[in-house]
C-alpha positions in Angstrom: 144.1 97.9 156.0 144.2 96.4 152.6 141.6 93.2 154.0 139.3 96.3 154.8 139.6 98.0 151.5 139.4 94.9 149.7 136.5 93.8 151.8 134.9 97.2 150.6 135.5 97.0 147.0 134.0 93.4 146.9 130.9 95.2 148.9 130.4 97.6 146.4 131.0 95.2 143.4 128.4 93.1 144.8 126.3 96.5 145.3 126.9 97.3 141.8 125.6 93.7 140.6 122.9 93.5 142.6 121.6 97.2 141.7 122.2 95.7 137.4 120.6 92.5 138.0 117.6 94.3 139.9 117.7 97.0 136.9 117.4 94.1 134.7 114.4 92.4 136.5 112.3 95.5 136.5 113.3 95.9 132.5 112.3 92.4 132.2 109.0 93.0 134.1 108.3 96.4 132.2 108.9 94.1 128.7 106.7 91.1 129.8 104.0 93.6 130.3 104.4 95.6 127.4 103.9 92.1 125.6 101.1 90.9 127.4 99.9 94.2 126.5 100.1 94.3 122.9 98.9 90.4 122.4 95.6 91.2 124.3 95.3 94.2 121.9 96.0 91.5 118.7 93.5 89.2 120.2 90.8 92.1 120.5 91.6 93.1 117.5 91.2 89.6 116.1 87.7 89.4 117.8 86.1 92.4 116.3 87.8 91.3 112.6 85.7 88.3 113.4 82.7 90.0 113.7 82.8 91.9 110.6 83.6 88.7 108.5 81.0 86.9 109.8 78.3 89.9 108.4 80.2 89.6 105.4 80.1 86.0 105.3 76.2 85.8 106.5 75.6 88.7 103.3 78.0 86.8 101.0 76.3 83.4 101.7 72.1 84.6 101.9 73.1 86.8 98.1 74.8 83.3 96.3 71.8 81.3 97.3 69.3 83.9 96.0 71.4 84.2 92.4 72.3 80.4 92.1 68.3 79.7 92.0 67.4 83.1 89.6 66.6 81.8 86.0 66.9 85.2 84.6 68.2 88.9 85.8 68.8 89.3 89.4 67.4 92.9 91.0 69.6 95.7 91.8 67.3 96.1 95.1 68.8 92.7 96.4 72.5 94.0 96.9 71.5 96.0 99.6 75.9 96.1 100.6 76.8 96.3 97.2 77.8 93.1 94.6 80.3 92.2 97.3 80.5 93.8 100.7 84.3 92.9 101.9 84.9 92.8 105.8 86.8 96.2 106.3 89.6 93.8 108.7 92.2 95.8 110.3 95.8 95.0 111.7 97.0 98.4 113.3 97.6 96.0 116.9 99.6 93.8 115.0 101.9 96.1 113.1 101.9 98.4 115.7 103.2 95.7 118.1 105.2 94.3 115.6 107.2 97.5 114.7 107.7 98.3 117.9 109.2 94.8 119.6 106.5 94.7 122.1 105.9 91.2 120.9 109.7 90.0 121.7 108.8 88.4 125.0 105.9 86.8 123.7 106.3 83.3 122.8 107.9 82.2 119.5 104.5 79.8 119.1 102.1 82.7 119.3 103.8 85.1 117.4 104.0 82.3 114.4 100.2 81.9 115.1 99.3 85.2 114.9 101.3 86.0 111.8 99.6 83.4 110.5 96.0 84.3 111.0 97.2 88.4 109.8 99.0 86.7 107.0 95.6 84.9 105.9 93.4 88.4 106.4 96.1 90.1 103.7 95.5 86.9 101.4 91.6 87.7 101.9 91.7 91.8 101.4 94.1 91.0 98.2 90.8 88.8 96.8 88.2 91.5 98.2 90.1 93.9 95.8 90.7 91.9 92.8 87.0 90.5 92.9 86.1 94.2 93.4 88.0 95.5 90.5 86.6 92.8 88.1 83.1 93.8 89.0 84.2 97.6 88.4 85.5 96.8 85.5 82.5 95.1 84.2 80.0 97.8 85.4 82.3 100.2 83.4 82.0 98.4 80.6 78.8 97.3 80.2 76.7 99.0 82.8 74.8 97.2 85.9 73.1 95.3 83.2 76.0 93.2 82.7 76.0 92.0 86.3 72.6 91.3 87.1 71.4 89.4 83.8 74.9 87.1 84.7 73.0 86.0 87.9 75.3 82.3 88.1 78.7 84.4 87.2 77.9 86.6 90.1 77.1 84.1 92.7 80.0 82.0 91.6 81.9 85.5 92.7 80.4 85.7 95.3 80.6 82.3 96.7 84.5 82.8 96.6 84.0 85.7 98.8 82.1 82.9 101.2 84.7 80.5 100.9 87.8 82.5 101.8 85.8 83.8 104.4 84.4 80.4 105.8 88.2 80.1 106.1 89.1 83.0 107.5 86.6 82.1 110.2 87.6 78.4 111.2 91.2 80.6 111.7 89.9 82.6 114.1 88.1 80.3 116.2 91.0 78.0 116.6 93.1 80.9 117.4 90.7 82.6 119.7 89.6 79.4 121.1 93.4 78.6 122.0 93.7 82.1 123.6 90.6 81.4 125.6 91.8 77.7 126.9 95.2 79.7 128.2 93.5 82.1 130.2 91.1 79.2 131.9 
């Protein structure tokens, strides 16, 4: 009788432990899937941001080249997208993944790499805001002529934007290429 009760108790304990292990295994699979979805969304966001930054880079490169060749006043019509045209990069996927803990099963190296890219984006946004503020201040103080009468100064400001965009594009390229290589 004691033997049978001990066997039955051991069997129940084994069943409970097996159920807990199965539940933990299911939770791990669900968390891994959530991390994979979060990483995929973040990679897609970076790819979209790369395209936006590329368009801004092309605009700034072309505009600054023309401005450096001018000897006099710039034509305001050449600024079809404004004096500066910063990319409107997003970080929604990254922020959501970070704040919900969806990346907790992702590797430390992947998360650190993504954090570095988004940090560089934040610096770019900050620089864009600062440059935009300087240009608007000059516009309010002296009007449009105060800006287009100094094409070399404006070219320097715009070239600063393209420099930061080139850095960001190189970072996107490196990270997205590494992701592509991991998949193949």
